[in-house]
N, CA, C and O atoms as a GROMACS GRO file, in nm:
protein
  508
    1MET      N    1   2.338   0.216   3.826
    1MET     CA    2   2.471   0.222   3.769
    1MET      C    3   2.501   0.367   3.734
    1MET      O    4   2.425   0.430   3.660
    2VAL      N    5   2.608   0.420   3.784
    2VAL     CA    6   2.649   0.557   3.756
    2VAL      C    7   2.743   0.554   3.637
    2VAL      O    8   2.831   0.469   3.630
    3PRO      N    9   2.725   0.648   3.542
    3PRO     CA   10   2.811   0.647   3.425
    3PRO      C   11   2.955   0.677   3.462
    3PRO      O   12   2.982   0.748   3.559
    4ASN      N   13   3.046   0.622   3.384
    4ASN     CA   14   3.188   0.649   3.401
    4ASN      C   15   3.214   0.792   3.354
    4ASN      O   16   3.198   0.821   3.235
    5ARG      N   17   3.253   0.880   3.443
    5ARG     CA   18   3.268   1.022   3.412
    5ARG      C   19   3.375   1.046   3.305
    5ARG      O   20   3.364   1.143   3.231
    6SER      N   21   3.476   0.961   3.294
    6SER     CA   22   3.583   0.986   3.198
    6SER      C   23   3.541   0.956   3.054
    6SER      O   24   3.601   1.008   2.961
    7THR      N   25   3.438   0.873   3.036
    7THR     CA   26   3.397   0.837   2.900
    7THR      C   27   3.253   0.875   2.870
    7THR      O   28   3.199   0.838   2.766
    8CYS      N   29   3.190   0.949   2.960
    8CYS     CA   30   3.048   0.978   2.946
    8CYS      C   31   3.025   1.103   2.861
    8CYS      O   32   3.095   1.203   2.875
    9PHE      N   33   2.928   1.095   2.773
    9PHE     CA   34   2.892   1.208   2.689
    9PHE      C   35   2.770   1.280   2.743
    9PHE      O   36   2.730   1.382   2.688
   10LEU      N   37   2.712   1.230   2.848
   10LEU     CA   38   2.593   1.289   2.909
   10LEU      C   39   2.628   1.350   3.044
   10LEU      O   40   2.714   1.300   3.116
   11SER      N   41   2.562   1.458   3.075
   11SER     CA   42   2.576   1.513   3.209
   11SER      C   43   2.504   1.418   3.305
   11SER      O   44   2.422   1.335   3.263
   12GLN      N   45   2.534   1.431   3.431
   12GLN     CA   46   2.466   1.347   3.531
   12GLN      C   47   2.316   1.374   3.527
   12GLN      O   48   2.236   1.281   3.543
   13GLU      N   49   2.279   1.499   3.506
   13GLU     CA   50   2.137   1.537   3.500
   13GLU      C   51   2.068   1.469   3.382
   13GLU      O   52   1.958   1.416   3.397
   14ASP      N   53   2.132   1.470   3.264
   14ASP     CA   54   2.074   1.404   3.146
   14ASP      C   55   2.066   1.253   3.165
   14ASP      O   56   1.968   1.190   3.127
   15PHE      N   57   2.171   1.197   3.225
   15PHE     CA   58   2.172   1.054   3.251
   15PHE      C   59   2.057   1.016   3.344
   15PHE      O   60   1.985   0.919   3.320
   16ASP      N   61   2.040   1.094   3.450
   16ASP     CA   62   1.933   1.067   3.547
   16ASP      C   63   1.795   1.080   3.482
   16ASP      O   64   1.705   1.003   3.513
   17ALA      N   65   1.780   1.179   3.393
   17ALA     CA   66   1.652   1.198   3.324
   17ALA      C   67   1.621   1.078   3.234
   17ALA      O   68   1.508   1.031   3.230
   18LEU      N   69   1.722   1.030   3.161
   18LEU     CA   70   1.701   0.913   3.076
   18LEU      C   71   1.671   0.790   3.161
   18LEU      O   72   1.586   0.709   3.124
   19ARG      N   73   1.740   0.774   3.271
   19ARG     CA   74   1.718   0.659   3.358
   19ARG      C   75   1.578   0.664   3.419
   19ARG      O   76   1.516   0.560   3.440
   20ALA      N   77   1.528   0.786   3.446
   20ALA     CA   78   1.393   0.799   3.501
   20ALA      C   79   1.289   0.756   3.398
   20ALA      O   80   1.189   0.694   3.433
   21LYS      N   81   1.313   0.790   3.273
   21LYS     CA   82   1.218   0.754   3.168
   21LYS      C   83   1.236   0.610   3.122
   21LYS      O   84   1.138   0.540   3.094
   22TYR      N   85   1.361   0.566   3.114
   22TYR     CA   86   1.394   0.430   3.069
   22TYR      C   87   1.476   0.362   3.180
   22TYR      O   88   1.598   0.376   3.181
   23PRO      N   89   1.412   0.290   3.270
   23PRO     CA   90   1.480   0.233   3.387
   23PRO      C   91   1.602   0.145   3.355
   23PRO      O   92   1.692   0.132   3.438
   24LYS      N   93   1.606   0.086   3.237
   24LYS     CA   94   1.719  -0.001   3.203
   24LYS      C   95   1.818   0.068   3.108
   24LYS      O   96   1.898   0.002   3.041
   25PHE      N   97   1.810   0.201   3.102
   25PHE     CA   98   1.902   0.277   3.018
   25PHE      C   99   2.047   0.246   3.058
   25PHE      O  100   2.081   0.248   3.176
   26ASN      N  101   2.130   0.216   2.960
   26ASN     CA  102   2.273   0.191   2.978
   26ASN      C  103   2.303   0.063   3.056
   26ASN      O  104   2.413   0.047   3.109
   27GLU      N  105   2.207  -0.028   3.063
   27GLU     CA  106   2.231  -0.157   3.126
   27GLU      C  107   2.250  -0.264   3.019
   27GLU      O  108   2.200  -0.250   2.908
   28SER      N  109   2.323  -0.368   3.054
   28SER     CA  110   2.339  -0.481   2.963
   28SER      C  111   2.206  -0.554   2.948
   28SER      O  112   2.121  -0.549   3.037
   29TRP      N  113   2.190  -0.622   2.835
   29TRP     CA  114   2.069  -0.700   2.812
   29TRP      C  115   2.083  -0.834   2.883
   29TRP      O  116   2.187  -0.899   2.876
   30ASN      N  117   1.978  -0.874   2.953
   30ASN     CA  118   1.979  -1.007   3.015
   30ASN      C  119   1.901  -1.104   2.926
   30ASN      O  120   1.833  -1.064   2.832
   31LYS      N  121   1.913  -1.230   2.957
   31LYS     CA  122   1.852  -1.336   2.877
   31LYS      C  123   1.700  -1.320   2.866
   31LYS      O  124   1.644  -1.337   2.757
   32ASP      N  125   1.634  -1.288   2.976
   32ASP     CA  126   1.487  -1.273   2.975
   32ASP      C  127   1.444  -1.157   2.886
   32ASP      O  128   1.348  -1.169   2.809
   33ASP      N  129   1.515  -1.044   2.896
   33ASP     CA  130   1.481  -0.929   2.813
   33ASP      C  131   1.501  -0.960   2.664
   33ASP      O  132   1.421  -0.918   2.580
   34LEU      N  133   1.607  -1.034   2.633
   34LEU     CA  134   1.632  -1.071   2.493
   34LEU      C  135   1.520  -1.161   2.440
   34LEU      O  136   1.475  -1.143   2.327
   35GLU      N  137   1.478  -1.255   2.520
   35GLU     CA  138   1.369  -1.344   2.477
   35GLU      C  139   1.239  -1.266   2.458
   35GLU      O  140   1.164  -1.289   2.363
   36THR      N  141   1.213  -1.173   2.551
   36THR     CA  142   1.093  -1.090   2.540
   36THR      C  143   1.100  -1.006   2.413
   36THR      O  144   1.002  -0.995   2.340
   37LEU      N  145   1.216  -0.946   2.387
   37LEU     CA  146   1.235  -0.864   2.267
   37LEU      C  147   1.212  -0.947   2.141
   37LEU      O  148   1.144  -0.902   2.049
   38LYS      N  149   1.268  -1.066   2.136
   38LYS     CA  150   1.250  -1.153   2.019
   38LYS      C  151   1.103  -1.188   1.997
   38LYS      O  152   1.054  -1.187   1.884
   39GLN      N  153   1.034  -1.217   2.105
   39GLN     CA  154   0.892  -1.252   2.093
   39GLN      C  155   0.811  -1.132   2.046
   39GLN      O  156   0.722  -1.145   1.962
   40MET      N  157   0.841  -1.015   2.102
   40MET     CA  158   0.770  -0.895   2.061
   40MET      C  159   0.794  -0.864   1.913
   40MET      O  160   0.702  -0.826   1.841
   41ALA      N  161   0.917  -0.883   1.869
   41ALA     CA  162   0.949  -0.860   1.728
   41ALA      C  163   0.871  -0.958   1.640
   41ALA      O  164   0.818  -0.920   1.536
   42ALA      N  165   0.865  -1.084   1.682
   42ALA     CA  166   0.791  -1.186   1.606
   42ALA      C  167   0.643  -1.153   1.601
   42ALA      O  168   0.575  -1.185   1.503
   43ASP      N  169   0.592  -1.090   1.707
   43ASP     CA  170   0.450  -1.054   1.713
   43ASP      C  171   0.419  -0.922   1.644
   43ASP      O  172   0.304  -0.881   1.635
   44GLY      N  173   0.524  -0.854   1.594
   44GLY     CA  174   0.503  -0.728   1.524
   44GLY      C  175   0.471  -0.610   1.615
   44GLY      O  176   0.405  -0.515   1.573
   45VAL      N  177   0.517  -0.616   1.740
   45VAL     CA  178   0.493  -0.508   1.835
   45VAL      C  179   0.573  -0.385   1.790
   45VAL      O  180   0.690  -0.398   1.755
   46PRO      N  181   0.511  -0.266   1.792
   46PRO     CA  182   0.583  -0.145   1.752
   46PRO      C  183   0.702  -0.115   1.844
   46PRO      O  184   0.700  -0.147   1.962
   47THR      N  185   0.805  -0.054   1.788
   47THR     CA  186   0.926  -0.022   1.862
   47THR      C  187   0.897   0.060   1.987
   47THR      O  188   0.954   0.035   2.093
   48GLU      N  189   0.808   0.158   1.975
   48GLU     CA  190   0.776   0.243   2.091
   48GLU      C  191   0.717   0.161   2.206
   48GLU      O  192   0.749   0.186   2.322
   49THR      N  193   0.633   0.064   2.173
   49THR     CA  194   0.574  -0.022   2.276
   49THR      C  195   0.681  -0.110   2.339
   49THR      O  196   0.683  -0.128   2.460
   50MET      N  197   0.771  -0.164   2.257
   50MET     CA  198   0.882  -0.244   2.310
   50MET      C  199   0.963  -0.160   2.407
   50MET      O  200   1.001  -0.206   2.515
   51SER      N  201   0.991  -0.036   2.366
   51SER     CA  202   1.070   0.056   2.448
   51SER      C  203   1.005   0.077   2.585
   51SER      O  204   1.072   0.070   2.688
   52GLU      N  205   0.876   0.104   2.584
   52GLU     CA  206   0.803   0.126   2.709
   52GLU      C  207   0.805   0.002   2.798
   52GLU      O  208   0.830   0.012   2.918
   53GLN      N  209   0.780  -0.113   2.739
   53GLN     CA  210   0.769  -0.235   2.819
   53GLN      C  211   0.904  -0.286   2.869
   53GLN      O  212   0.912  -0.346   2.976
   54LEU      N  213   1.010  -0.261   2.792
   54LEU     CA  214   1.141  -0.311   2.831
   54LEU      C  215   1.224  -0.206   2.905
   54LEU      O  216   1.333  -0.237   2.953
   55GLY      N  217   1.174  -0.084   2.913
   55GLY     CA  218   1.246   0.020   2.987
   55GLY      C  219   1.374   0.065   2.921
   55GLY      O  220   1.470   0.102   2.988
   56ARG      N  221   1.375   0.061   2.788
   56ARG     CA  222   1.494   0.100   2.712
   56ARG      C  223   1.455   0.202   2.606
   56ARG      O  224   1.339   0.211   2.568
   57THR      N  225   1.553   0.277   2.560
   57THR     CA  226   1.523   0.378   2.459
   57THR      C  227   1.485   0.311   2.327
   57THR      O  228   1.526   0.198   2.301
   58PRO      N  229   1.406   0.379   2.244
   58PRO     CA  230   1.374   0.324   2.113
   58PRO      C  231   1.500   0.293   2.031
   58PRO      O  232   1.504   0.195   1.958
   59LYS      N  233   1.601   0.378   2.044
   59LYS     CA  234   1.726   0.355   1.970
   59LYS      C  235   1.793   0.225   2.017
   59LYS      O  236   1.845   0.149   1.936
   60ALA      N  237   1.791   0.200   2.149
   60ALA     CA  238   1.850   0.077   2.202
   60ALA      C  239   1.775  -0.045   2.149
   60ALA      O  240   1.835  -0.148   2.120
   61ILE      N  241   1.644  -0.032   2.138
   61ILE     CA  242   1.562  -0.142   2.085
   61ILE      C  243   1.602  -0.169   1.940
   61ILE      O  244   1.627  -0.284   1.902
   62ARG      N  245   1.608  -0.063   1.858
   62ARG     CA  246   1.644  -0.080   1.717
   62ARG      C  247   1.784  -0.140   1.701
   62ARG      O  248   1.805  -0.230   1.620
   63LEU      N  249   1.878  -0.090   1.779
   63LEU     CA  250   2.016  -0.141   1.769
   63LEU      C  251   2.023  -0.289   1.807
   63LEU      O  252   2.093  -0.366   1.741
   64LYS      N  253   1.951  -0.329   1.911
   64LYS     CA  254   1.954  -0.469   1.952
   64LYS      C  255   1.887  -0.556   1.847
   64LYS      O  256   1.936  -0.664   1.816
   65LEU      N  257   1.773  -0.510   1.793
   65LEU     CA  258   1.706  -0.585   1.688
   65LEU      C  259   1.797  -0.601   1.566
   65LEU      O  260   1.801  -0.708   1.506
   66LYS      N  261   1.869  -0.494   1.531
   66LYS     CA  262   1.962  -0.503   1.417
   66LYS      C  263   2.072  -0.604   1.446
   66LYS      O  264   2.106  -0.685   1.360
   67SER      N  265   2.127  -0.601   1.568
   67SER     CA  266   2.236  -0.695   1.602
   67SER      C  267   2.189  -0.839   1.601
   67SER      O  268   2.268  -0.931   1.579
   68LEU      N  269   2.059  -0.860   1.626
   68LEU     CA  270   2.002  -0.995   1.624
   68LEU      C  271   1.952  -1.036   1.485
   68LEU      O  272   1.905  -1.148   1.465
   69GLY      N  273   1.963  -0.942   1.390
   69GLY     CA  274   1.915  -0.970   1.254
   69GLY      C  275   1.764  -0.966   1.243
   69GLY      O  276   1.706  -1.026   1.152
   70LEU      N  277   1.699  -0.895   1.335
   70LEU     CA  278   1.553  -0.892   1.337
   70LEU      C  279   1.495  -0.758   1.295
   70LEU      O  280   1.373  -0.741   1.294
   71TRP      N  281   1.580  -0.661   1.260
   71TRP     CA  282   1.531  -0.528   1.223
   71TRP      C  283   1.515  -0.522   1.073
   71TRP      O  284   1.609  -0.548   0.997
   72ALA      N  285   1.396  -0.488   1.030
   72ALA     CA  286   1.370  -0.469   0.888
   72ALA      C  287   1.328  -0.324   0.869
   72ALA      O  288   1.216  -0.286   0.904
   73SER      N  289   1.417  -0.244   0.814
   73SER     CA  290   1.381  -0.105   0.792
   73SER      C  291   1.277  -0.098   0.681
   73SER      O  292   1.261  -0.191   0.603
   74LYS      N  293   1.208   0.012   0.677
   74LYS     CA  294   1.104   0.029   0.576
   74LYS      C  295   1.169   0.026   0.438
   74LYS      O  296   1.272   0.089   0.416
   75PRO      N  297   1.109  -0.046   0.346
   75PRO     CA  298   1.165  -0.046   0.211
   75PRO      C  299   1.150   0.092   0.148
   75PRO      O  300   1.056   0.166   0.178
   76ALA      N  301   1.242   0.125   0.062
   76ALA     CA  302   1.234   0.253  -0.008
   76ALA      C  303   1.107   0.255  -0.092
   76ALA      O  304   1.069   0.154  -0.150
   77PRO      N  305   1.042   0.370  -0.097
   77PRO     CA  306   0.920   0.376  -0.177
   77PRO      C  307   0.951   0.355  -0.324
   77PRO      O  308   1.056   0.395  -0.374
   78LYS      N  309   0.857   0.290  -0.392
   78LYS     CA  310   0.880   0.268  -0.534
   78LYS      C  311   0.863   0.402  -0.606
   78LYS      O  312   0.774   0.480  -0.574
   79PRO      N  313   0.949   0.427  -0.703
   79PRO     CA  314   0.944   0.555  -0.773
   79PRO      C  315   0.819   0.567  -0.861
   79PRO      O  316   0.766   0.468  -0.911
   80TRP      N  317   0.775   0.690  -0.878
   80TRP     CA  318   0.664   0.717  -0.968
   80TRP      C  319   0.719   0.729  -1.109
   80TRP      O  320   0.822   0.793  -1.131
   81THR      N  321   0.652   0.666  -1.205
   81THR     CA  322   0.692   0.677  -1.344
   81THR      C  323   0.609   0.786  -1.412
   81THR      O  324   0.509   0.832  -1.358
   82ALA      N  325   0.652   0.824  -1.531
   82ALA     CA  326   0.576   0.923  -1.608
   82ALA      C  327   0.436   0.869  -1.637
   82ALA      O  328   0.338   0.944  -1.635
   83LYS      N  329   0.427   0.738  -1.665
   83LYS     CA  330   0.297   0.677  -1.692
   83LYS      C  331   0.209   0.682  -1.566
   83LYS      O  332   0.090   0.712  -1.574
   84ASP      N  333   0.268   0.651  -1.449
   84ASP     CA  334   0.193   0.660  -1.323
   84ASP      C  335   0.138   0.800  -1.304
   84ASP      O  336   0.021   0.818  -1.268
   85ASN      N  337   0.222   0.900  -1.328
   85ASN     CA  338   0.179   1.039  -1.312
   85ASN      C  339   0.060   1.070  -1.402
   85ASN      O  340  -0.039   1.130  -1.359
   86ALA      N  341   0.069   1.028  -1.528
   86ALA     CA  342  -0.038   1.055  -1.624
   86ALA      C  343  -0.168   0.986  -1.583
   86ALA      O  344  -0.276   1.046  -1.589
   87VAL      N  345  -0.158   0.860  -1.541
   87VAL     CA  346  -0.277   0.785  -1.500
   87VAL      C  347  -0.337   0.847  -1.374
   87VAL      O  348  -0.459   0.858  -1.363
   88LEU      N  349  -0.254   0.887  -1.281
   88LEU     CA  350  -0.303   0.950  -1.158
   88LEU      C  351  -0.380   1.078  -1.190
   88LEU      O  352  -0.489   1.101  -1.137
   89ILE      N  353  -0.324   1.160  -1.275
   89ILE     CA  354  -0.392   1.284  -1.313
   89ILE      C  355  -0.524   1.255  -1.382
   89ILE      O  356  -0.624   1.321  -1.357
   90GLU      N  357  -0.524   1.155  -1.471
   90GLU     CA  358  -0.648   1.117  -1.540
   90GLU      C  359  -0.754   1.069  -1.442
   90GLU      O  360  -0.870   1.107  -1.450
   91MET      N  361  -0.712   0.984  -1.349
   91MET     CA  362  -0.807   0.931  -1.251
   91MET      C  363  -0.866   1.044  -1.167
   91MET      O  364  -0.986   1.047  -1.141
   92TYR      N  365  -0.782   1.137  -1.125
   92TYR     CA  366  -0.830   1.248  -1.043
   92TYR      C  367  -0.924   1.336  -1.124
   92TYR      O  368  -1.030   1.377  -1.074
   93ALA      N  369  -0.887   1.366  -1.247
   93ALA     CA  370  -0.970   1.451  -1.333
   93ALA      C  371  -1.105   1.384  -1.362
   93ALA      O  372  -1.206   1.453  -1.376
   94ALA      N  373  -1.107   1.252  -1.371
   94ALA     CA  374  -1.230   1.178  -1.398
   94ALA      C  375  -1.318   1.166  -1.273
   94ALA      O  376  -1.429   1.114  -1.281
   95GLY      N  377  -1.268   1.213  -1.159
   95GLY     CA  378  -1.348   1.209  -1.036
   95GLY      C  379  -1.344   1.076  -0.964
   95GLY      O  380  -1.430   1.049  -0.880
   96GLU      N  381  -1.247   0.993  -0.995
   96GLU     CA  382  -1.237   0.864  -0.925
   96GLU      C  383  -1.204   0.888  -0.779
   96GLU      O  384  -1.140   0.987  -0.744
   97SER      N  385  -1.247   0.798  -0.695
   97SER     CA  386  -1.226   0.814  -0.550
   97SER      C  387  -1.080   0.792  -0.514
   97SER      O  388  -1.005   0.725  -0.585
   98PHE      N  389  -1.042   0.850  -0.401
   98PHE     CA  390  -0.906   0.829  -0.354
   98PHE      C  391  -0.884   0.682  -0.320
   98PHE      O  392  -0.774   0.630  -0.338
   99GLU      N  393  -0.989   0.615  -0.271
   99GLU     CA  394  -0.976   0.473  -0.240
   99GLU      C  395  -0.940   0.393  -0.365
   99GLU      O  396  -0.859   0.301  -0.360
  100ASP      N  397  -1.002   0.429  -0.480
  100ASP     CA  398  -0.970   0.362  -0.606
  100ASP      C  399  -0.826   0.389  -0.647
  100ASP      O  400  -0.757   0.300  -0.696
  101MET      N  401  -0.780   0.512  -0.626
  101MET     CA  402  -0.642   0.547  -0.661
  101MET      C  403  -0.544   0.470  -0.572
  101MET      O  404  -0.442   0.419  -0.620
  102VAL      N  405  -0.576   0.462  -0.443
  102VAL     CA  406  -0.492   0.387  -0.350
  102VAL      C  407  -0.481   0.241  -0.394
  102VAL      O  408  -0.372   0.184  -0.397
  103ALA      N  409  -0.594   0.182  -0.429
  103ALA     CA  410  -0.595   0.042  -0.472
  103ALA      C  411  -0.521   0.025  -0.605
  103ALA      O  412  -0.445  -0.070  -0.622
  104HIS      N  413  -0.544   0.116  -0.698
  104HIS     CA  414  -0.482   0.104  -0.830
  104HIS      C  415  -0.330   0.108  -0.822
  104HIS      O  416  -0.261   0.028  -0.885
  105PHE      N  417  -0.278   0.202  -0.743
  105PHE     CA  418  -0.132   0.221  -0.737
  105PHE      C  419  -0.066   0.143  -0.624
  105PHE      O  420   0.056   0.139  -0.614
  106ASP      N  421  -0.148   0.081  -0.537
  106ASP     CA  422  -0.096   0.010  -0.421
  106ASP      C  423  -0.003   0.101  -0.340
  106ASP      O  424   0.110   0.065  -0.306
  107ARG      N  425  -0.056   0.220  -0.310
  107ARG     CA  426   0.016   0.320  -0.232
  107ARG      C  427  -0.078   0.376  -0.128
  107ARG      O  428  -0.200   0.360  -0.137
  108SER      N  429  -0.023   0.443  -0.029
  108SER     CA  430  -0.106   0.501   0.077
  108SER      C  431  -0.178   0.625   0.027
  108SER      O  432  -0.141   0.685  -0.074
  109LEU      N  433  -0.282   0.662   0.100
  109LEU     CA  434  -0.354   0.785   0.069
  109LEU      C  435  -0.259   0.904   0.074
  109LEU      O  436  -0.265   0.993  -0.010
  110LYS      N  437  -0.173   0.904   0.173
  110LYS     CA  438  -0.075   1.013   0.187
  110LYS      C  439   0.014   1.020   0.062
  110LYS      O  440   0.042   1.130   0.014
  111ALA      N  441   0.057   0.908   0.011
  111ALA     CA  442   0.142   0.906  -0.108
  111ALA      C  443   0.067   0.960  -0.230
  111ALA      O  444   0.124   1.032  -0.312
  112ILE      N  445  -0.061   0.924  -0.242
  112ILE     CA  446  -0.142   0.971  -0.355
  112ILE      C  447  -0.158   1.123  -0.348
  112ILE      O  448  -0.134   1.193  -0.446
  113VAL      N  449  -0.199   1.173  -0.233
  113VAL     CA  450  -0.221   1.317  -0.219
  113VAL      C  451  -0.090   1.393  -0.237
  113VAL      O  452  -0.087   1.497  -0.303
  114SER      N  453   0.018   1.342  -0.180
  114SER     CA  454   0.149   1.408  -0.194
  114SER      C  455   0.191   1.416  -0.340
  114SER      O  456   0.246   1.516  -0.385
  115ARG      N  457   0.164   1.307  -0.413
  115ARG     CA  458   0.202   1.308  -0.554
  115ARG      C  459   0.118   1.407  -0.633
  115ARG      O  460   0.170   1.478  -0.719
  116LEU      N  461  -0.010   1.414  -0.605
  116LEU     CA  462  -0.096   1.510  -0.673
  116LEU      C  463  -0.049   1.654  -0.644
  116LEU      O  464  -0.048   1.739  -0.733
  117VAL      N  465  -0.011   1.680  -0.522
  117VAL     CA  466   0.040   1.813  -0.487
  117VAL      C  467   0.170   1.840  -0.562
  117VAL      O  468   0.189   1.948  -0.617
  118ARG      N  469   0.258   1.742  -0.564
  118ARG     CA  470   0.387   1.759  -0.634
  118ARG      C  471   0.366   1.784  -0.782
  118ARG      O  472   0.442   1.858  -0.846
  119LEU      N  473   0.262   1.721  -0.838
  119LEU     CA  474   0.231   1.740  -0.980
  119LEU      C  475   0.152   1.869  -1.003
  119LEU      O  476   0.113   1.901  -1.116
  120ARG      N  477   0.129   1.942  -0.895
  120ARG     CA  478   0.059   2.071  -0.900
  120ARG      C  479  -0.084   2.060  -0.951
  120ARG      O  480  -0.133   2.146  -1.024
  121VAL      N  481  -0.148   1.952  -0.913
  121VAL     CA  482  -0.288   1.932  -0.948
  121VAL      C  483  -0.372   2.013  -0.850
  121VAL      O  484  -0.348   2.008  -0.729
  122GLN      N  485  -0.469   2.087  -0.901
  122GLN     CA  486  -0.558   2.167  -0.816
  122GLN      C  487  -0.650   2.073  -0.740
  122GLN      O  488  -0.740   2.013  -0.799
  123LEU      N  489  -0.628   2.059  -0.609
  123LEU     CA  490  -0.705   1.966  -0.528
  123LEU      C  491  -0.834   2.025  -0.473
  123LEU      O  492  -0.928   1.951  -0.443
  124PHE      N  493  -0.838   2.154  -0.460
  124PHE     CA  494  -0.956   2.219  -0.402
  124PHE      C  495  -1.009   2.322  -0.501
  124PHE      O  496  -0.930   2.387  -0.570
  125PRO      N  497  -1.140   2.336  -0.509
  125PRO     CA  498  -1.195   2.434  -0.602
  125PRO      C  499  -1.152   2.577  -0.562
  125PRO      O  500  -1.146   2.612  -0.444
  126VAL      N  501  -1.123   2.655  -0.663
  126VAL     CA  502  -1.085   2.794  -0.640
  126VAL      C  503  -1.211   2.872  -0.612
  126VAL      O  504  -1.310   2.859  -0.684
  127GLN      N  505  -1.208   2.953  -0.507
  127GLN     CA  506  -1.328   3.030  -0.472
  127GLN      C  507  -1.312   3.174  -0.512
  127GLN      O  508  -1.403   3.254  -0.490
   0.00000   0.00000   0.00000
């Protein structure tokens, strides 16, 4: 399918490049693809994998999932309280493991380390 030149925002070269990477770029969804997408979403398949298998851009996958009511964006992270900050600093100062901090706060290791950095806690010994 060649894009309509009067309404196209992509050059022919860009369109061809996208079509080469995503064979179903700019095509309508058929019944089989929709069923496959729904099953993949139910199975928790990552968007990038869906994109590769269905030959569509990741954005097209997200938009279709949203239109079907199947897209759940990541929930906003829960805010850190002053008490959380104090407890985190205490745990770190006491030498507790990062695994214990992760479990205590029910947050990722990345979130724990990022918070310690934001609180300007010295993470590495000064040499």
